[in-house]
C-alpha positions in Angstrom: -20.6 160.9 100.7 -18.0 158.1 101.0 -20.5 155.9 102.8 -23.1 156.4 100.1 -20.5 155.5 97.4 -19.7 152.3 99.3 -23.4 151.4 99.5 -23.8 152.0 95.8 -20.8 149.9 94.9 -22.1 147.1 97.2 -25.5 147.2 95.6 -24.0 147.1 92.1 -21.7 144.2 93.1 -24.7 142.3 94.4 -26.7 143.0 91.2 -23.8 141.7 89.1 -23.5 138.5 91.2 -27.3 137.9 91.0 -27.3 138.3 87.2 -24.3 135.9 87.0 -26.0 133.3 89.1 -29.1 133.5 87.0 -27.1 133.0 83.8 -25.4 129.9 85.3 -28.7 128.4 86.3 -30.2 129.1 82.8 -27.2 127.4 81.2 -27.6 124.3 83.4 -31.1 123.4 82.1 -31.8 120.7 79.5 -35.1 119.8 77.8 -36.6 116.3 77.4 -39.6 115.7 75.2 -41.4 112.4 75.5 -44.6 110.6 74.5 -46.5 108.4 76.9 -48.0 105.0 76.7 -50.9 104.9 77.3 -51.6 108.2 75.6 -53.0 111.2 77.5 -56.6 111.8 76.7 -57.9 114.4 79.2 -57.0 117.2 81.6 -56.8 114.7 84.4 -54.0 112.8 82.6 -52.1 116.1 82.3 -52.7 117.0 85.9 -51.6 113.5 87.1 -48.3 113.8 85.1 -47.6 117.4 86.1 -48.4 116.8 89.8 -46.2 113.8 90.1 -43.2 114.4 87.7 -42.5 117.8 89.4 -41.0 115.9 92.3 -38.2 114.5 90.2 -35.0 116.3 91.3 -34.0 119.3 89.2 -37.4 119.7 87.4 -37.8 123.4 86.5 -40.9 123.2 84.2 -43.3 120.7 82.7 -45.6 121.3 79.7 -48.1 118.7 78.5 -49.9 118.7 75.1 -52.8 116.3 74.4 -53.0 117.3 70.7 -49.4 116.5 70.1 -49.2 113.8 72.8 -46.0 115.1 74.2 -44.6 116.0 77.6 -41.8 118.5 77.6 -39.7 118.7 80.8 -37.1 121.4 81.5 -34.7 120.1 84.1 -31.1 120.2 85.5 -29.1 117.3 84.0 -26.8 117.3 87.0 -29.7 116.3 89.2 -31.7 113.8 87.1 -31.8 112.1 83.7 -34.0 110.1 81.4 -33.9 107.0 83.6 -35.1 109.0 86.6 -38.1 110.3 84.5 -38.8 106.8 83.2 -39.1 105.5 86.7 -41.3 108.4 87.9 -43.6 107.9 84.9 -43.7 104.2 85.6 -44.9 104.8 89.2 -48.0 106.6 87.8 -48.7 104.0 85.1 -47.0 105.3 82.0 -44.1 104.3 79.9 -42.2 107.1 78.1 -40.3 107.3 74.8 -38.1 110.2 73.7 -39.6 112.2 70.8 -37.5 112.2 67.6 -37.0 115.9 67.0 -36.0 115.3 63.4 -39.6 114.6 62.4 
């Protein structure tokens, strides 16, 4: 009985630690939304961006939208920043500009 209680307490402690770690990771993410020059015009443009920009350190998620001409990147700001993304886009032939969210 005591052994089972110890196992239960250990499992509960691990679960709490796991949830806490997930919460810390969720809070450390930032979002960058940019437009590209030249503009994206097809699925190959989106694929080129997604398959290359994912290698920038700290990238968690990339979404592209041809209709709105935006690339939205969720990343860890402690590992990368705008300049890192600008360099990565430049390597594949694009310049980026931050989207004004006030529009």
